[in-house]
CHARMM-style PDB file with segment names, atoms N, HN, CA, C and O in Angstrom:
ATOM      1  N   MET     1       0.844  -1.207   0.000  1.00  0.00      PROA
ATOM      2  CA  MET     1       0.000   0.000   0.000  1.00  0.00      PROA
ATOM      3  C   MET     1       0.877   1.254   0.000  1.00  0.00      PROA
ATOM      4  O   MET     1       0.575   2.239  -0.673  1.00  0.00      PROA
ATOM      5  N   GLN     2       1.968   1.197   0.767  1.00  0.00      PROA
ATOM      6  HN  GLN     2       2.214   0.397   1.314  1.00  0.00      PROA
ATOM      7  CA  GLN     2       2.871   2.351   0.824  1.00  0.00      PROA
ATOM      8  C   GLN     2       3.511   2.598  -0.544  1.00  0.00      PROA
ATOM      9  O   GLN     2       3.654   3.742  -0.976  1.00  0.00      PROA
ATOM     10  N   ASN     3       3.895   1.510  -1.219  1.00  0.00      PROA
ATOM     11  HN  ASN     3       3.779   0.581  -0.868  1.00  0.00      PROA
ATOM     12  CA  ASN     3       4.540   1.631  -2.525  1.00  0.00      PROA
ATOM     13  C   ASN     3       3.590   2.268  -3.538  1.00  0.00      PROA
ATOM     14  O   ASN     3       3.994   3.104  -4.346  1.00  0.00      PROA
ATOM     15  N   PHE     4       2.325   1.861  -3.480  1.00  0.00      PROA
ATOM     16  HN  PHE     4       1.997   1.183  -2.824  1.00  0.00      PROA
ATOM     17  CA  PHE     4       1.336   2.401  -4.417  1.00  0.00      PROA
ATOM     18  C   PHE     4       1.148   3.897  -4.203  1.00  0.00      PROA
ATOM     19  O   PHE     4       0.990   4.657  -5.159  1.00  0.00      PROA
ATOM     20  N   ASP     5       1.168   4.314  -2.935  1.00  0.00      PROA
ATOM     21  HN  ASP     5       1.297   3.697  -2.159  1.00  0.00      PROA
ATOM     22  CA  ASP     5       0.992   5.737  -2.626  1.00  0.00      PROA
ATOM     23  C   ASP     5       2.173   6.551  -3.160  1.00  0.00      PROA
ATOM     24  O   ASP     5       1.987   7.624  -3.734  1.00  0.00      PROA
ATOM     25  N   GLY     6       3.383   6.034  -2.966  1.00  0.00      PROA
ATOM     26  HN  GLY     6       3.534   5.162  -2.499  1.00  0.00      PROA
ATOM     27  CA  GLY     6       4.570   6.732  -3.461  1.00  0.00      PROA
ATOM     28  C   GLY     6       4.562   6.814  -4.977  1.00  0.00      PROA
ATOM     29  O   GLY     6       4.958   7.826  -5.555  1.00  0.00      PROA
ATOM     30  N   GLU     7       4.104   5.733  -5.626  1.00  0.00      PROA
ATOM     31  HN  GLU     7       3.782   4.910  -5.157  1.00  0.00      PROA
ATOM     32  CA  GLU     7       4.048   5.721  -7.085  1.00  0.00      PROA
ATOM     33  C   GLU     7       3.074   6.780  -7.587  1.00  0.00      PROA
ATOM     34  O   GLU     7       3.339   7.464  -8.575  1.00  0.00      PROA
ATOM     35  N   LYS     8       1.947   6.907  -6.897  1.00  0.00      PROA
ATOM     36  HN  LYS     8       1.731   6.351  -6.094  1.00  0.00      PROA
ATOM     37  CA  LYS     8       0.943   7.895  -7.305  1.00  0.00      PROA
ATOM     38  C   LYS     8       1.513   9.308  -7.166  1.00  0.00      PROA
ATOM     39  O   LYS     8       1.273  10.168  -8.013  1.00  0.00      PROA
ATOM     40  N   ARG     9       2.276   9.540  -6.080  1.00  0.00      PROA
ATOM     41  HN  ARG     9       2.471   8.842  -5.392  1.00  0.00      PROA
ATOM     42  CA  ARG     9       2.848  10.863  -5.855  1.00  0.00      PROA
ATOM     43  C   ARG     9       3.875  11.186  -6.945  1.00  0.00      PROA
ATOM     44  O   ARG     9       3.921  12.304  -7.458  1.00  0.00      PROA
ATOM     45  N   GLU    10       4.701  10.184  -7.290  1.00  0.00      PROA
ATOM     46  HN  GLU    10       4.663   9.276  -6.874  1.00  0.00      PROA
ATOM     47  CA  GLU    10       5.705  10.405  -8.337  1.00  0.00      PROA
ATOM     48  C   GLU    10       5.036  10.735  -9.659  1.00  0.00      PROA
ATOM     49  O   GLU    10       5.493  11.613 -10.390  1.00  0.00      PROA
ATOM     50  N   ARG    11       3.955  10.032  -9.967  1.00  0.00      PROA
ATOM     51  HN  ARG    11       3.584   9.318  -9.373  1.00  0.00      PROA
ATOM     52  CA  ARG    11       3.259  10.268 -11.229  1.00  0.00      PROA
ATOM     53  C   ARG    11       2.681  11.680 -11.249  1.00  0.00      PROA
ATOM     54  O   ARG    11       2.705  12.350 -12.281  1.00  0.00      PROA
ATOM     55  N   ARG    12       2.158  12.132 -10.102  1.00  0.00      PROA
ATOM     56  HN  ARG    12       2.139  11.587  -9.264  1.00  0.00      PROA
ATOM     57  CA  ARG    12       1.571  13.476 -10.040  1.00  0.00      PROA
ATOM     58  C   ARG    12       2.659  14.530 -10.266  1.00  0.00      PROA
ATOM     59  O   ARG    12       2.437  15.510 -10.976  1.00  0.00      PROA
ATOM     60  N   GLU    13       3.846  14.326  -9.654  1.00  0.00      PROA
ATOM     61  HN  GLU    13       4.026  13.530  -9.076  1.00  0.00      PROA
ATOM     62  CA  GLU    13       4.946  15.277  -9.835  1.00  0.00      PROA
ATOM     63  C   GLU    13       5.402  15.293 -11.286  1.00  0.00      PROA
ATOM     64  O   GLU    13       5.723  16.350 -11.828  1.00  0.00      PROA
ATOM     65  N   LEU    14       5.431  14.124 -11.915  1.00  0.00      PROA
ATOM     66  HN  LEU    14       5.171  13.264 -11.474  1.00  0.00      PROA
ATOM     67  CA  LEU    14       5.839  14.041 -13.312  1.00  0.00      PROA
ATOM     68  C   LEU    14       4.855  14.799 -14.193  1.00  0.00      PROA
ATOM     69  O   LEU    14       5.265  15.509 -15.111  1.00  0.00      PROA
ATOM     70  N   MET    15       3.569  14.654 -13.924  1.00  0.00      PROA
ATOM     71  HN  MET    15       3.236  14.077 -13.178  1.00  0.00      PROA
ATOM     72  CA  MET    15       2.555  15.338 -14.722  1.00  0.00      PROA
ATOM     73  C   MET    15       2.666  16.846 -14.545  1.00  0.00      PROA
ATOM     74  O   MET    15       2.520  17.594 -15.512  1.00  0.00      PROA
ATOM     75  N   SER    16       2.924  17.303 -13.314  1.00  0.00      PROA
ATOM     76  HN  SER    16       3.043  16.695 -12.529  1.00  0.00      PROA
ATOM     77  CA  SER    16       3.007  18.744 -13.071  1.00  0.00      PROA
ATOM     78  C   SER    16       4.232  19.330 -13.774  1.00  0.00      PROA
ATOM     79  O   SER    16       4.160  20.424 -14.334  1.00  0.00      PROA
ATOM     80  N   SER    17       5.354  18.608 -13.746  1.00  0.00      PROA
ATOM     81  HN  SER    17       5.412  17.719 -13.291  1.00  0.00      PROA
ATOM     82  CA  SER    17       6.553  19.107 -14.428  1.00  0.00      PROA
ATOM     83  C   SER    17       6.345  19.094 -15.928  1.00  0.00      PROA
ATOM     84  O   SER    17       6.846  19.963 -16.641  1.00  0.00      PROA
ATOM     85  N   ARG    18       5.595  18.094 -16.412  1.00  0.00      PROA
ATOM     86  HN  ARG    18       5.187  17.387 -15.833  1.00  0.00      PROA
ATOM     87  CA  ARG    18       5.331  18.016 -17.846  1.00  0.00      PROA
ATOM     88  C   ARG    18       4.458  19.180 -18.282  1.00  0.00      PROA
ATOM     89  O   ARG    18       4.669  19.747 -19.355  1.00  0.00      PROA
ATOM     90  N   SER    19       3.477  19.544 -17.459  1.00  0.00      PROA
ATOM     91  HN  SER    19       3.305  19.084 -16.588  1.00  0.00      PROA
ATOM     92  CA  SER    19       2.604  20.671 -17.809  1.00  0.00      PROA
ATOM     93  C   SER    19       3.395  21.977 -17.766  1.00  0.00      PROA
ATOM     94  O   SER    19       3.139  22.889 -18.552  1.00  0.00      PROA
ATOM     95  N   LYS    20       4.365  22.065 -16.837  1.00  0.00      PROA
ATOM     96  HN  LYS    20       4.572  21.324 -16.198  1.00  0.00      PROA
ATOM     97  CA  LYS    20       5.213  23.263 -16.796  1.00  0.00      PROA
ATOM     98  C   LYS    20       6.023  23.370 -18.080  1.00  0.00      PROA
ATOM     99  O   LYS    20       6.149  24.453 -18.651  1.00  0.00      PROA
ATOM    100  N   LEU    21       6.573  22.243 -18.537  1.00  0.00      PROA
ATOM    101  HN  LEU    21       6.471  21.363 -18.074  1.00  0.00      PROA
ATOM    102  CA  LEU    21       7.347  22.241 -19.778  1.00  0.00      PROA
ATOM    103  C   LEU    21       6.470  22.650 -20.947  1.00  0.00      PROA
ATOM    104  O   LEU    21       6.887  23.415 -21.816  1.00  0.00      PROA
ATOM    105  N   ARG    22       5.230  22.122 -20.958  1.00  0.00      PROA
ATOM    106  HN  ARG    22       4.891  21.500 -20.252  1.00  0.00      PROA
ATOM    107  CA  ARG    22       4.320  22.442 -22.053  1.00  0.00      PROA
ATOM    108  C   ARG    22       4.016  23.936 -22.065  1.00  0.00      PROA
ATOM    109  O   ARG    22       3.950  24.545 -23.133  1.00  0.00      PROA
ATOM    110  N   THR    23       3.829  24.533 -20.883  1.00  0.00      PROA
ATOM    111  HN  THR    23       3.882  24.038 -20.016  1.00  0.00      PROA
ATOM    112  CA  THR    23       3.561  25.976 -20.807  1.00  0.00      PROA
ATOM    113  C   THR    23       4.775  26.752 -21.294  1.00  0.00      PROA
ATOM    114  O   THR    23       4.639  27.750 -22.002  1.00  0.00      PROA
ATOM    115  N   LEU    24       5.974  26.287 -20.910  1.00  0.00      PROA
ATOM    116  HN  LEU    24       6.085  25.476 -20.336  1.00  0.00      PROA
ATOM    117  CA  LEU    24       7.204  26.958 -21.327  1.00  0.00      PROA
ATOM    118  C   LEU    24       7.343  26.965 -22.840  1.00  0.00      PROA
ATOM    119  O   LEU    24       7.790  27.952 -23.424  1.00  0.00      PROA
ATOM    120  N   PHE    25       6.953  25.845 -23.482  1.00  0.00      PROA
ATOM    121  HN  PHE    25       6.590  25.044 -23.007  1.00  0.00      PROA
ATOM    122  CA  PHE    25       7.090  25.757 -24.931  1.00  0.00      PROA
ATOM    123  C   PHE    25       5.947  26.448 -25.655  1.00  0.00      PROA
ATOM    124  O   PHE    25       6.124  26.912 -26.781  1.00  0.00      PROA
ATOM    125  N   SER    26       4.771  26.526 -25.028  1.00  0.00      PROA
ATOM    126  HN  SER    26       4.627  26.149 -24.113  1.00  0.00      PROA
ATOM    127  CA  SER    26       3.611  27.081 -25.725  1.00  0.00      PROA
ATOM    128  C   SER    26       3.661  28.604 -25.767  1.00  0.00      PROA
ATOM    129  O   SER    26       3.089  29.211 -26.673  1.00  0.00      PROA
ATOM    130  N   ILE    27       4.333  29.232 -24.805  1.00  0.00      PROA
ATOM    131  HN  ILE    27       4.797  28.739 -24.069  1.00  0.00      PROA
ATOM    132  CA  ILE    27       4.390  30.701 -24.783  1.00  0.00      PROA
ATOM    133  C   ILE    27       5.177  31.251 -25.983  1.00  0.00      PROA
ATOM    134  O   ILE    27       4.662  32.129 -26.676  1.00  0.00      PROA
ATOM    135  N   PRO    28       6.400  30.774 -26.259  1.00  0.00      PROA
ATOM    136  CA  PRO    28       7.109  31.271 -27.451  1.00  0.00      PROA
ATOM    137  C   PRO    28       6.375  30.921 -28.733  1.00  0.00      PROA
ATOM    138  O   PRO    28       6.367  31.708 -29.679  1.00  0.00      PROA
ATOM    139  N   THR    29       5.755  29.741 -28.773  1.00  0.00      PROA
ATOM    140  HN  THR    29       5.761  29.102 -28.004  1.00  0.00      PROA
ATOM    141  CA  THR    29       5.009  29.346 -29.967  1.00  0.00      PROA
ATOM    142  C   THR    29       3.871  30.313 -30.214  1.00  0.00      PROA
ATOM    143  O   THR    29       3.621  30.707 -31.353  1.00  0.00      PROA
ATOM    144  N   LEU    30       3.172  30.702 -29.141  1.00  0.00      PROA
ATOM    145  HN  LEU    30       3.375  30.382 -28.216  1.00  0.00      PROA
ATOM    146  CA  LEU    30       2.082  31.674 -29.277  1.00  0.00      PROA
ATOM    147  C   LEU    30       2.611  33.013 -29.775  1.00  0.00      PROA
ATOM    148  O   LEU    30       2.006  33.640 -30.645  1.00  0.00      PROA
ATOM    149  N   LEU    31       3.741  33.449 -29.223  1.00  0.00      PROA
ATOM    150  HN  LEU    31       4.232  32.940 -28.516  1.00  0.00      PROA
ATOM    151  CA  LEU    31       4.310  34.740 -29.640  1.00  0.00      PROA
ATOM    152  C   LEU    31       4.687  34.713 -31.115  1.00  0.00      PROA
ATOM    153  O   LEU    31       4.409  35.662 -31.848  1.00  0.00      PROA
ATOM    154  N   VAL    32       5.319  33.629 -31.550  1.00  0.00      PROA
ATOM    155  HN  VAL    32       5.545  32.858 -30.955  1.00  0.00      PROA
ATOM    156  CA  VAL    32       5.716  33.514 -32.956  1.00  0.00      PROA
ATOM    157  C   VAL    32       4.485  33.476 -33.847  1.00  0.00      PROA
ATOM    158  O   VAL    32       4.460  34.112 -34.901  1.00  0.00      PROA
ATOM    159  N   ALA    33       3.463  32.734 -33.432  1.00  0.00      PROA
ATOM    160  HN  ALA    33       3.483  32.217 -32.576  1.00  0.00      PROA
ATOM    161  CA  ALA    33       2.241  32.640 -34.233  1.00  0.00      PROA
ATOM    162  C   ALA    33       1.576  34.007 -34.357  1.00  0.00      PROA
ATOM    163  O   ALA    33       1.114  34.381 -35.434  1.00  0.00      PROA
ATOM    164  N   MET    34       1.529  34.753 -33.251  1.00  0.00      PROA
ATOM    165  HN  MET    34       1.904  34.449 -32.375  1.00  0.00      PROA
ATOM    166  CA  MET    34       0.919  36.086 -33.285  1.00  0.00      PROA
ATOM    167  C   MET    34       1.711  37.004 -34.211  1.00  0.00      PROA
ATOM    168  O   MET    34       1.128  37.786 -34.962  1.00  0.00      PROA
ATOM    169  N   LYS    35       3.041  36.909 -34.156  1.00  0.00      PROA
ATOM    170  HN  LYS    35       3.514  36.274 -33.546  1.00  0.00      PROA
ATOM    171  CA  LYS    35       3.880  37.753 -35.009  1.00  0.00      PROA
ATOM    172  C   LYS    35       3.655  37.405 -36.478  1.00  0.00      PROA
ATOM    173  O   LYS    35       3.539  38.293 -37.324  1.00  0.00      PROA
ATOM    174  N   VAL    36       3.595  36.111 -36.773  1.00  0.00      PROA
ATOM    175  HN  VAL    36       3.689  35.391 -36.086  1.00  0.00      PROA
ATOM    176  CA  VAL    36       3.410  35.679 -38.163  1.00  0.00      PROA
ATOM    177  C   VAL    36       2.051  36.131 -38.674  1.00  0.00      PROA
ATOM    178  O   VAL    36       1.942  36.623 -39.797  1.00  0.00      PROA
ATOM    179  N   PHE    37       1.004  35.966 -37.850  1.00  0.00      PROA
ATOM    180  HN  PHE    37       1.093  35.566 -36.938  1.00  0.00      PROA
ATOM    181  CA  PHE    37      -0.345  36.322 -38.302  1.00  0.00      PROA
ATOM    182  C   PHE    37      -0.528  37.836 -38.388  1.00  0.00      PROA
ATOM    183  O   PHE    37      -1.367  38.314 -39.151  1.00  0.00      PROA
ATOM    184  N   SER    38       0.247  38.589 -37.618  1.00  0.00      PROA
ATOM    185  HN  SER    38       0.929  38.200 -36.999  1.00  0.00      PROA
ATOM    186  CA  SER    38       0.106  40.045 -37.655  1.00  0.00      PROA
ATOM    187  C   SER    38       0.898  40.655 -38.808  1.00  0.00      PROA
ATOM    188  O   SER    38       0.719  41.829 -39.133  1.00  0.00      PROA
ATOM    189  N   GLU    39       1.778  39.857 -39.431  1.00  0.00      PROA
ATOM    190  HN  GLU    39       1.923  38.904 -39.167  1.00  0.00      PROA
ATOM    191  CA  GLU    39       2.549  40.369 -40.572  1.00  0.00      PROA
ATOM    192  C   GLU    39       1.605  40.699 -41.719  1.00  0.00      PROA
ATOM    193  O   GLU    39       0.677  39.933 -41.981  1.00  0.00      PROA
ATOM    194  N   PRO    40       1.810  41.806 -42.405  1.00  0.00      PROA
ATOM    195  CA  PRO    40       0.946  42.156 -43.532  1.00  0.00      PROA
ATOM    196  C   PRO    40       1.163  41.217 -44.715  1.00  0.00      PROA
ATOM    197  O   PRO    40       2.292  40.843 -45.034  1.00  0.00      PROA
ATOM    198  N   GLY    41       0.061  40.848 -45.354  1.00  0.00      PROA
ATOM    199  HN  GLY    41      -0.856  41.152 -45.095  1.00  0.00      PROA
ATOM    200  CA  GLY    41       0.158  39.963 -46.502  1.00  0.00      PROA
ATOM    201  C   GLY    41      -0.241  38.539 -46.172  1.00  0.00      PROA
ATOM    202  O   GLY    41      -0.548  37.769 -47.082  1.00  0.00      PROA
ATOM    203  N   VAL    42      -0.246  38.157 -44.884  1.00  0.00      PROA
ATOM    204  HN  VAL    42       0.003  38.782 -44.145  1.00  0.00      PROA
ATOM    205  CA  VAL    42      -0.603  36.786 -44.524  1.00  0.00      PROA
ATOM    206  C   VAL    42      -2.114  36.617 -44.552  1.00  0.00      PROA
ATOM    207  O   VAL    42      -2.624  35.584 -44.986  1.00  0.00      PROA
ATOM    208  N   LEU    43      -2.832  37.643 -44.085  1.00  0.00      PROA
ATOM    209  HN  LEU    43      -2.418  38.483 -43.732  1.00  0.00      PROA
ATOM    210  CA  LEU    43      -4.283  37.533 -43.987  1.00  0.00      PROA
ATOM    211  C   LEU    43      -4.970  37.731 -45.334  1.00  0.00      PROA
ATOM    212  O   LEU    43      -6.144  37.391 -45.486  1.00  0.00      PROA
ATOM    213  N   GLN    44      -4.251  38.277 -46.312  1.00  0.00      PROA
ATOM    214  HN  GLN    44      -3.298  38.554 -46.189  1.00  0.00      PROA
ATOM    215  CA  GLN    44      -4.889  38.556 -47.605  1.00  0.00      PROA
ATOM    216  C   GLN    44      -4.992  37.306 -48.461  1.00  0.00      PROA
ATOM    217  OT1 GLN    44      -5.504  37.364 -49.579  1.00  0.00      PROA
TER     218      GLN     44
END
């Protein structure tokens, strides 16, 4: 029972770090996408 609890905690920490990484990567991607879409000639 103790092992299962520790495993669950490790999985939760892994998921939280993974979501942090995803946020870190999604912010520059959003900035680049906004810059590309705001460039003149793309929307035409």
